[in-house]
Backbone bond lengths (Angstrom), bond angles and torsions (degrees), N, CA, C in turn:
res aa  C-N    CA-C-N  psi(-1)  N-CA   C-N-CA  omega(-1)  CA-C   N-CA-C  phi
1 X - - - 1.453 - - 1.521 109.72 -
2 X 1.327 116.22 137.46 1.432 121.39 179.93 1.526 108.85 -100.68
3 X 1.348 116.40 107.78 1.473 120.74 -178.37 1.513 111.32 -57.82
4 X 1.295 117.89 -32.17 1.483 120.98 -177.49 1.534 111.91 -64.22
5 X 1.319 116.69 -18.76 1.487 119.40 178.39 1.538 113.46 -88.33
6 X 1.340 115.15 -9.98 1.470 119.16 178.31 1.513 109.02 -77.59
7 X 1.321 117.87 154.22 1.472 120.18 177.78 1.512 110.92 -144.40
8 X 1.342 113.44 149.36 1.484 120.58 176.69 1.504 106.74 -95.68
9 X 1.320 113.43 137.44 1.489 120.65 174.06 1.527 108.36 -134.37
10 X 1.321 114.21 160.55 1.475 118.33 173.10 1.542 106.70 -74.32
11 X 1.338 114.57 150.45 1.453 120.07 179.26 1.528 109.77 -53.89
12 X 1.315 117.00 -40.83 1.504 120.38 -176.76 1.511 112.89 -61.68
13 X 1.343 117.95 -19.96 1.448 121.43 179.03 1.521 113.88 -95.81
14 X 1.322 116.68 4.55 1.463 122.24 -177.12 1.522 111.63 -71.90
15 X 1.314 117.02 127.33 1.466 122.13 177.47 1.513 112.19 -114.00
16 X 1.324 117.83 -11.93 1.454 122.17 176.75 1.537 108.09 -78.34
17 X 1.320 119.46 135.86 1.470 121.52 179.64 1.537 110.83 -56.88
18 X 1.327 114.70 129.57 1.477 119.59 -178.71 1.499 113.61 -59.66
19 X 1.327 116.04 -34.99 1.472 119.64 -174.51 1.529 113.54 -71.11
20 X 1.334 117.79 0.50 1.458 120.32 174.25 1.522 111.85 -84.94
21 X 1.361 114.64 -10.16 1.474 120.79 178.08 1.540 109.19 -85.42
22 X 1.313 115.78 137.55 1.476 118.74 177.95 1.532 109.17 -149.48
23 X 1.330 114.36 103.97 1.488 119.97 174.64 1.497 107.88 -89.02
24 X 1.313 117.35 -179.17 1.453 121.47 179.49 1.521 110.88 -83.74
25 X 1.321 118.41 1.31 1.459 122.30 -179.03 1.540 111.64 -116.78
26 X 1.322 117.15 113.66 1.461 119.71 177.95 1.510 112.59 -58.97
27 X 1.336 115.99 -34.27 1.469 120.69 179.69 1.521 110.91 -63.15
28 X 1.342 116.66 -43.51 1.467 120.44 179.55 1.528 111.04 -71.08
29 X 1.318 117.83 -34.28 1.464 122.09 176.25 1.518 109.75 -65.02
30 X 1.307 116.63 -50.33 1.454 121.57 -178.28 1.531 111.17 -59.45
31 X 1.329 117.48 -43.01 1.455 120.81 178.51 1.528 109.03 -60.12
32 X 1.305 118.98 -45.55 1.451 123.32 -176.56 1.550 110.18 -65.72
33 X 1.341 117.50 -40.20 1.440 122.22 -177.44 1.519 111.36 -72.24
34 X 1.332 119.06 -39.36 1.449 119.34 -166.08 1.528 116.16 -122.24
35 X 1.325 119.03 -25.30 1.470 119.81 -170.35 1.504 116.06 -108.44
36 X 1.311 117.68 -33.82 1.497 120.59 -169.06 1.534 111.03 -59.69
37 X 1.318 118.31 -38.40 1.483 119.63 -177.96 1.532 109.55 -63.85
38 X 1.302 118.35 -37.19 1.470 122.17 178.11 1.526 111.10 -66.91
39 X 1.333 115.61 -42.79 1.480 119.88 179.08 1.524 110.64 -63.90
40 X 1.311 117.73 -36.65 1.460 121.24 178.59 1.528 110.31 -66.33
41 X 1.374 116.06 -45.08 1.479 120.59 178.60 1.516 111.22 -60.59
42 X 1.333 115.72 -35.16 1.484 119.81 -178.63 1.542 110.93 -83.33
43 X 1.311 116.76 -0.76 1.467 124.31 -179.47 1.486 115.20 58.07
44 X 1.325 114.54 40.27 1.469 120.47 176.68 1.520 112.19 -105.27
45 X 1.335 118.06 -9.25 1.441 122.01 175.37 1.525 109.84 -158.40
46 X 1.312 115.63 163.72 1.466 122.45 168.76 1.533 105.27 -124.54
47 X 1.325 114.76 146.78 1.452 120.12 -178.06 1.544 109.35 -124.37
48 X 1.305 114.06 133.06 1.468 120.74 179.42 1.530 107.61 -118.93
49 X 1.319 114.69 133.06 1.489 120.05 -171.44 1.543 107.75 -118.37
50 X 1.318 115.54 131.68 1.443 121.24 173.14 1.510 108.67 -93.59
51 X 1.333 116.94 123.55 1.437 120.05 -177.17 1.547 110.66 -122.02
52 X 1.300 114.08 157.67 1.465 121.73 171.77 1.541 104.25 -109.29
53 X 1.360 117.05 97.67 1.477 118.89 -175.58 1.532 113.48 -62.37
54 X 1.284 117.24 -32.06 1.498 120.77 -179.60 1.521 111.17 -62.51
55 X 1.337 116.21 -46.16 1.466 120.85 -178.31 1.517 113.76 -93.36
56 X 1.328 116.02 -3.36 1.477 121.60 -176.30 1.548 110.99 53.15
57 X 1.331 115.39 51.13 1.445 121.33 178.57 1.503 112.11 -124.83
58 X 1.324 115.65 151.53 1.458 122.22 174.43 1.517 105.49 -92.40
59 X 1.341 115.90 120.88 1.433 123.44 -178.82 1.517 111.56 -85.00
60 X 1.331 117.23 -40.67 1.422 122.40 179.54 1.536 111.87 -178.57
61 X 1.313 115.01 179.31 1.476 119.71 178.58 1.492 110.21 -153.56
62 X 1.329 113.96 164.78 1.474 121.68 171.25 1.526 109.51 -148.92
63 X 1.324 115.12 156.42 1.452 120.31 177.43 1.537 109.81 -121.55
64 X 1.326 114.32 146.81 1.485 121.64 176.68 1.496 109.21 -129.11
65 X 1.325 116.64 143.30 1.457 122.85 178.14 1.524 110.45 -149.97
66 X 1.328 116.10 147.53 1.469 120.65 176.05 1.525 107.30 -68.11
67 X 1.317 114.72 146.72 1.466 120.31 -178.87 1.520 109.01 -160.60
68 X 1.305 116.32 -175.26 1.451 121.97 173.04 1.521 108.35 -151.89
69 X 1.331 115.83 157.33 1.439 121.21 173.97 1.506 108.69 -128.22
70 X 1.288 116.67 156.31 1.467 122.66 179.03 1.527 109.19 -68.07
71 X 1.323 117.23 132.33 1.459 121.50 177.15 1.533 110.77 -57.16
72 X 1.311 116.49 -39.90 1.466 119.88 -176.64 1.522 112.75 -69.73
73 X 1.326 119.75 -11.03 1.458 122.15 175.75 1.514 113.62 -81.29
74 X 1.330 115.34 -15.45 1.484 118.94 177.77 1.532 111.36 -83.27
75 X 1.321 117.33 155.57 1.462 119.64 176.74 1.533 111.20 -58.03
76 X 1.303 117.64 147.48 1.477 123.65 -177.42 1.512 111.73 -51.90
77 X 1.322 118.68 -43.81 1.471 119.80 -178.79 1.527 111.87 -63.47
78 X 1.332 118.90 -30.14 1.446 121.28 175.44 1.529 111.13 -76.19
79 X 1.348 115.62 -40.32 1.462 120.28 178.46 1.521 113.14 -55.49
80 X 1.359 114.31 -40.66 1.475 118.97 -176.80 1.524 113.02 -63.93
81 X 1.313 117.59 -21.31 1.463 121.37 -178.42 1.530 113.59 -93.14
82 X 1.320 117.29 -0.22 1.469 122.30 -177.21 1.502 111.67 -114.54
83 X 1.343 117.00 157.62 1.475 120.32 173.95 1.511 110.14 -60.25
84 X 1.294 117.90 155.56 1.469 123.40 -175.64 1.508 112.88 -83.01
85 X 1.279 119.13 37.82 1.467 122.34 175.89 1.536 107.04 -77.56
86 X 1.336 118.35 154.41 1.441 119.15 -179.47 1.521 114.24 -67.65
87 X 1.341 116.35 -26.56 1.484 118.51 178.68 1.513 110.35 -133.49
88 X 1.303 115.39 159.37 1.468 124.67 -175.64 1.525 107.76 -116.48
89 X 1.338 117.95 131.07 1.495 118.70 178.50 1.532 110.14 -72.17
90 X 1.308 114.41 135.14 1.457 121.07 177.70 1.532 108.91 -142.15
91 X 1.303 116.53 170.96 1.467 123.15 172.14 1.530 107.26 -113.33
92 X 1.290 116.50 129.21 1.452 120.71 -177.82 1.526 109.63 -93.64
93 X 1.334 115.87 123.20 1.453 122.17 169.69 1.524 105.21 -85.59
94 X 1.325 114.81 94.12 1.455 120.45 -170.17 1.538 112.70 -71.35
95 X 1.317 114.93 -45.36 1.461 118.56 -178.82 1.540 108.19 -144.70
96 X 1.307 114.81 148.20 1.462 121.76 174.90 1.497 105.05 -146.18
97 X 1.357 117.79 121.10 1.465 122.22 -177.20 1.493 111.06 -139.15
98 X 1.312 114.60 145.65 1.488 122.41 179.87 1.523 107.03 -124.95
99 X 1.327 115.45 135.39 1.445 120.97 176.15 1.519 108.96 -60.95
100 X 1.358 114.17 142.35 1.497 119.83 -177.29 1.536 112.39 -56.46
101 X 1.309 116.73 -31.73 1.451 120.48 -177.70 1.523 112.47 -65.93
102 X 1.335 117.49 -17.39 1.472 121.80 -173.33 1.517 113.05 -110.98
103 X 1.305 117.58 5.86 1.483 121.13 -178.89 1.526 109.35 -66.64
104 X 1.338 117.12 141.90 1.444 120.89 176.01 1.518 114.44 86.19
105 X 1.313 116.74 10.90 1.480 121.13 179.87 1.508 113.51 -114.29
106 X 1.325 117.02 12.44 1.472 121.10 176.56 1.549 112.55 80.07
107 X 1.325 115.74 12.48 1.479 117.93 -174.63 1.533 112.52 -85.06
108 X 1.304 118.66 -18.85 1.483 120.25 172.14 1.513 109.27 -63.35
109 X 1.300 115.55 -44.60 1.479 121.04 175.95 1.527 110.23 -63.05
110 X 1.311 118.04 -41.38 1.452 122.83 177.79 1.529 111.94 -58.67
111 X 1.351 117.37 -43.43 1.438 121.77 174.65 1.528 112.12 -61.88
112 X 1.330 114.99 -46.19 1.477 120.84 -179.35 1.508 112.55 -62.14
113 X 1.281 118.30 -45.61 1.487 123.61 179.74 1.534 109.56 -62.59
114 X 1.333 117.02 -42.31 1.446 118.13 178.38 1.538 112.01 -62.12
115 X 1.338 115.79 -40.56 1.460 120.84 179.11 1.553 109.38 -62.31
116 X 1.311 116.41 -45.77 1.463 119.40 -178.61 1.553 109.78 -64.99
117 X 1.314 117.87 -45.59 1.466 119.80 179.99 1.511 111.61 -63.96
118 X 1.326 117.94 -36.23 1.456 121.55 179.02 1.536 109.72 -62.03
119 X 1.303 116.34 -41.58 1.483 120.88 178.84 1.548 110.68 -70.93
120 X 1.328 116.64 -45.67 1.448 120.26 -179.36 1.541 111.53 -59.19
121 X 1.320 116.51 -37.24 1.471 121.37 -176.39 1.508 112.80 -88.27
122 X 1.318 120.17 -2.97 1.452 122.94 179.81 1.526 108.98 -75.58
123 X 1.305 115.79 154.41 1.467 121.59 178.69 1.521 111.67 -88.30
124 X 1.334 117.44 42.83 1.447 121.06 175.17 1.511 108.72 -129.30
125 X 1.307 115.52 155.71 1.462 120.72 179.19 1.550 108.41 -93.56
126 X 1.315 114.29 128.62 1.453 121.09 174.36 1.503 107.91 -149.96
127 X 1.330 116.10 139.71 1.450 120.85 -179.14 1.515 111.46 -76.00
128 X 1.343 116.78 -37.19 1.460 119.37 -171.76 1.524 110.18 -156.73
129 X 1.316 113.95 168.86 1.470 121.43 164.88 1.521 105.77 -101.58
130 X 1.328 116.73 134.54 1.438 120.37 178.20 1.527 110.33 -118.31
131 X 1.283 115.89 153.78 1.471 122.03 178.22 1.528 108.91 -146.08
132 X 1.318 114.79 141.87 1.448 122.59 172.10 1.548 105.87 -100.93
133 X 1.309 117.62 95.63 1.458 121.33 -177.41 1.543 109.22 -63.51
134 X 1.314 115.94 135.16 1.463 119.38 -175.96 1.505 114.17 -74.19
135 X 1.346 116.88 -21.95 1.472 119.94 177.79 1.558 108.59 -160.19
136 X 1.312 114.50 -177.50 1.495 119.23 -176.22 1.525 110.17 -66.76
137 X 1.323 119.01 -34.81 1.465 120.43 179.17 1.508 110.28 -64.24
138 X 1.323 116.56 -44.10 1.481 121.22 179.61 1.526 109.09 -64.89
139 X 1.306 117.53 -40.60 1.475 120.93 178.75 1.505 110.41 -62.06
140 X 1.323 117.24 -41.55 1.467 121.13 179.90 1.514 111.02 -64.12
141 X 1.356 116.17 -37.70 1.481 120.21 177.15 1.501 110.77 -59.02
142 X 1.331 116.97 -49.11 1.494 121.18 -178.81 1.531 111.05 -67.02
143 X 1.316 116.10 -41.59 1.480 118.02 179.71 1.511 111.94 -64.80
144 X 1.291 118.32 -29.68 1.490 121.81 177.54 1.525 109.47 -61.38
145 X 1.340 117.79 -27.45 1.451 122.21 -178.60 1.527 113.73 -103.57
146 X 1.332 116.25 18.09 1.468 120.07 171.42 1.531 116.06 99.37
147 X 1.315 119.55 4.23 1.442 121.32 174.72 1.500 110.62 -69.42
148 X 1.339 117.24 143.15 1.436 123.15 -177.49 1.532 109.38 -117.69
149 X 1.346 117.21 150.09 1.473 121.30 176.82 1.509 110.77 -75.39
150 X 1.322 116.13 150.13 1.469 120.56 171.98 1.528 108.91 -143.10
151 X 1.283 116.27 168.29 1.452 124.20 179.38 1.554 111.87 58.14
152 X 1.319 115.64 31.17 1.477 120.34 178.07 1.535 112.97 53.16
153 X 1.335 116.09 36.14 1.456 121.40 -179.24 1.528 107.03 -136.95
154 X 1.344 116.36 120.92 1.456 121.61 -177.70 1.510 113.88 -65.31
155 X 1.323 118.05 -17.21 1.459 121.53 -179.02 1.547 112.97 -95.72
156 X 1.294 116.87 -14.06 1.471 121.05 176.19 1.522 106.54 -92.89
157 X 1.333 116.68 115.07 1.447 121.18 -172.01 1.524 111.41 -127.82
158 X 1.308 115.09 150.51 1.461 119.87 176.28 1.538 111.34 -136.88
159 X 1.296 115.57 153.66 1.497 122.65 -178.44 1.516 105.57 -129.31
160 X 1.351 118.47 104.77 1.468 119.85 -179.36 1.578 109.67 -63.48
161 X 1.293 115.70 128.00 1.468 120.35 -178.45 1.528 112.47 -69.24
162 X 1.331 115.71 -15.65 1.493 117.95 175.89 1.525 112.05 -64.13
163 X 1.318 118.27 -15.76 1.479 121.72 175.92 1.525 110.23 -59.75
164 X 1.306 117.87 -24.77 1.483 121.52 -174.84 1.517 113.54 -95.47
165 X 1.278 118.09 3.51 1.472 120.43 178.68 1.512 112.31 -75.66
């Protein structure tokens, strides 16, 4: 497969039937099939879909939403570098899923890097991207790419956007 031929589109531009997508998580599949369009209409998330135009397949997707985290949940050394507001603006990576047919090809990383770059290049201020990893395997995936734990919970992770400066 040629990664250069894959492309990211907004969910609203998707013409490939959603039910052709199948990740290893029924929860992520169900959300993509039935809920994401409603969340977009309500303006609580945006969804970006990676497609293979040649094969007319959905490779994966991720969602982004504005959020905040409590300043006191961050490590002390990070707190000292931030204004003393009670909360810190972040972007939440709500979901990230890859179709089972594409596992093991480096495309999970491809989805994650696109999400990070999309946030870094946006005209909004955010301290970090945060994710609530669904399990230890998901947490290990994010930690492999530099995400750090916060709030004394190994599944609550953040990625300071200053890493990209």
